[in-house]
N, C-alpha and C positions, 0 to 999 in steps of 0.2 A: 712532367708528371700531370696526370689528369686531375681535374678539380672535382671534388666530391660534392654532390648536390642532394639535398633532401627532397624527396618527392612529396607532393601535397598529401597523397594518401598516407605516407609515413607520418607526416606532421599531424594529420587528423587522428591517427592511431595513438600517437603520444598524448595529444590533447585529451582523448577519450579516457586513457588510463589515468592521467592526472586528475581529471574531473571526478572519476569514480573513486579515486583514492581519498580525495577531499570529502566526497559524499559519504563514503563508508566510515570515515573517521568520526562522524557526529550523528549516527543514525539513532542511537539509543541514549539520548541525553537525559531524558526523564520519562519513566513509564507512566502510563495512565493508572489510575487506582481502581481497584475492584470494589472498594467500599468507600463511602463518603468520609472525607476527613473533617467536614464541617457541615452545618445545616444549609450553607450557601451553595453547595455543590449540586449539580444537575445530572440526572441519569440520562446518558445517550445510548440508544439502542439502534441496531441496524443489522444488515446482513451483507456479507462479502462473498462473491462468486468469481471463480476463475475458469475460463474455458479457452480451448484452442479454436481459432476462427478458420484455419486452413488445415492442410494435411499435417498429421502428427509426424514429426521427424525424429522423435525420441520415444522410448518405451514408457517414459514417465509423463503423466499429465501435469498441467500447471496447477500450482497452489498459491494462494495469497499467503505469503510468509508473515509479512509485517506492513503496517501502514504508519505514516507519520503525520502528525498534526502540529501546527504552530499557532499559538495565540498571538494575534497581531499586536496587541498593546504592549505585551511584555516581552515578545520574542521567545517565550518558553516553548520548547518542543516536547511532544508527547508521542510515545510509541504505542501502537495497538497491535498486539500479537494475534494473529488468526491461525496460521499454520494448517490450512485446510483449503479444499477447492470449493467448499460451500459450507458456511458456518455463520451462525448469529454471533454478534459481538455486543458487549455492554460494558460501559465504563462511566466514571464520574468526571465531570469537568466543571470548572467555575464559569459563570456567565461571561460571555464575550464573543468576539468574532474570531473564527478559526480558519486557517488555510490548510487544505490538504496538500502536503508538499511532496511526499514521496510514497512509493509502494515498492516492496520487494516481491518478486515472483520466483518461486522455486520449482524446479523440474527434476526431481530426484536429487542428485548431487550438484546440479547446475543451479546457479543463482543469477537472477537479472534484477535490474533496478531501473525505475523511470521517475522522472520529476513530473509532478501534477500541478494543476493551477486552478482548483475549485476551492470554494469556501462556503461556510455556513455560519449562522449566528445562534448561539445558545442563549436563550432568554431566561426569564425568571420561572418558567413553568417547571413543575417537578420532573417531567419526563420529556425528552426530545426524541422523536423517531426520524432517523435520517434516510430511511428507505433501503433499497438494495443497491449496493455498489458492485457493478458487473465489470470485470476486466477481461476483454476479449483479446487474447494474445495470438500474434501471427505465428506461423510455423517457423521453426529455427532457421534463420538465414541472415545474411548481412543486411543491416538496416531494418530489422523487424520493428514493428510498431505494436502498441497496445491501445485498444479503443476502450475508453472508460465511459460507462453510462450509469446514471443514477436515477432510479425510478421508484415509484410506490407500487408495490405488489401486495395483493391481499394475503398470500401465504406467508410473506415475509412479516407483515404486520401481526398475523396470528402467531408466528414463531416468536416475535418480540414479546407479545403479551404472555406467552407461555414461559419465556425466560424470566419475565418480571414476577409472575406468580410463584415460580419455583425458587428463584434465587433472591428476590427482593420483595417478600410478601407484605412488607410495610407499605409498599407503593402500589400494591395490586389494585387499589381502588381509584388511583389517579388516572386522569385522561392523558393519552398520548398526543402530544403536539407534533405535527408532521412538519419537518423542515428539510427540503431537498437542497443539497449544495448547488451552487451556481458557478460556472456553467455546468449544466447537468450532463453534458456530452462533450468529451474532448478526445483527441488522439495525440499520442506523444511517442517519442523514440524510446525503445527498450534496450538498455545496455547490459551486456553480459559482464558479470563481475568476476575478476580474478581473485584467487587462483582457480584454474580449471581443475576438474577431478583428477585424482592421481591415476596414472596409467602405468603398466609395467615399463621398466627402464628401456626395454628394447624399442618401445614406440616413442620414447621421448626425444625431442630434438635437442642436440647439444650445441651450445654457443661457445666457440673457442676464442 
């Protein structure tokens, strides 16, 4: 009787699925707040953009579905819902140091996720502007990557000021303190999250 051996690629596939299962299990532990719960909370504003850096392999363009932050001191996680390819975001956080830990990228019914490794500090200033977070997504393929760059852009700052005037008029007279996460540019692996979109039964593979 022949001996069954697991191929390295098969083991890698199992490891990726298990890693993503753990990752998805704790994505939305605590949402960020749209309004301050106390006078100690700081308004954080910025902009998130998702673009394809190569040939588009799907009819759907990429969107930033959600980002996740973690406060270093407490380990508390916060989710930032974006659900757009280009959108300003605004939320309140307590002062402290925060890691940007994960991002979810959606392409129609497809969902991908990547771990990030940038951080920024929220001080005692009333408003913190964290710039434009740009997610450059590879074309759909095995081993696709996402290039993350965080920069200061004049139009993003103007958009942030407009958001503050319309949504938080009490803070309209405050100065925006710019804090760009570090490192400001990283590249990381983008993993597709199961389950895949539903196809007609005729096209589904059966496992006996």
